[in-house]
C-alpha positions, -999 to +999 in steps of 0.1 A: +419+381+456+414+393+493+437+422+488+418+434+458+386+430+478+400+452+506+411+478+481+376+478+467+361+480+502+382+511+510+373+529+477+347+556+472+329+533+447+323+508+474+308+534+498+287+549+469+273+514+461+265+508+498+248+542+500+228+534+469+219+500+482+207+514+515+186+541+498+171+515+475+162+490+503+149+519+524+127+532+496+113+497+489+106+492+526+088+526+529+067+521+498+058+485+505+048+491+541+034+527+538+047+532+573+050+569+570+015+573+555+026+584+520-003+597+500+010+577+470+008+540+465+027+521+438+013+492+417+024+472+387+000+468+359-006+430+352-032+431+325-038+445+291-073+458+297-061+494+296-039+492+264-026+514+248-026+538+278-014+512+303+005+482+291+014+451+310+046+457+330+041+494+337+046+508+371+019+532+382+017+556+411-018+562+425-029+591+448-062+594+467-082+624+457-113+640+472-132+637+439-128+621+405-140+630+371-151+612+339-119+603+321-097+598+352-079+565+355-084+551+390-073+520+409-099+503+430-107+471+448-130+446+431-141+411+440-130+386+414-134+349+419-142+354+456-110+374+463-103+411+463-082+423+434-068+457+425-081+469+391-071+501+372-096+514+347-109+547+334-141+563+347-166+565+319-197+576+339-205+590+374-239+581+387-254+586+421-228+574+446-209+552+422-183+553+394-187+533+363-153+522+349-141+505+318-108+493+306-097+511+274-093+478+256-126+463+270-159+464+251-181+464+282-181+486+313-174+471+348-199+469+376-203+502+394-176+510+420-184+526+453-162+555+464-150+535+495-134+510+472-114+535+452-077+536+461-069+567+440-062+583+407-032+573+385-007+602+386+024+587+372+031+559+347+066+544+343+070+519+314+088+485+319+097+491+356+068+469+367+085+439+353+115+446+375+092+453+405+074+420+399+108+401+396+120+416+429+089+402+446+099+366+436+123+345+456+151+347+431+146+384+427+146+389+465+179+370+467+195+388+438+184+424+446+182+424+484+199+394+501+230+389+479+241+426+481+234+426+519+255+394+523+284+409+502+283+442+522+282+423+556+311+400+545+333+429+534+326+447+566+333+417+588+366+411+569+375+448+575+368+444+612+389+412+614+417+429+596+416+458+620+415+436+651+445+414+638+466+445+629+498+445+649+499+473+675+528+497+675 
């Protein structure tokens, strides 16, 4: 069993998996923290108010623009039940210094949105990936997609170091 593990650990497949894992965790870190000031933010759609355009479980990329037009789908902050939520709806009217938005599946428009509360315009929609992103945010998802692969890689590397140290010198 350990010999097979060492053979795997010295194969190109192992290093390809490690590289993919490092890129994956690095990308998650960069997108989650926005440490580099990316102009794009990623959200998951958690409601059905924008069906059929945006279904529940879609991943959306949002970019801040200098101006918005009627028909644009925007994400913005709104106070719901005394807490700030992120809502994604379509602009149906622009009046004065506010945007009036409405979900495609809603019968009534939302309260006007001030420009300072707008996060940005939806520029990319990826179906079903939001379910995976939401799962990764849970404790089991964190363990399965981040901690478990890290533990496997660390264990294999420690075993490789121990094997090298214990190798007889000639």
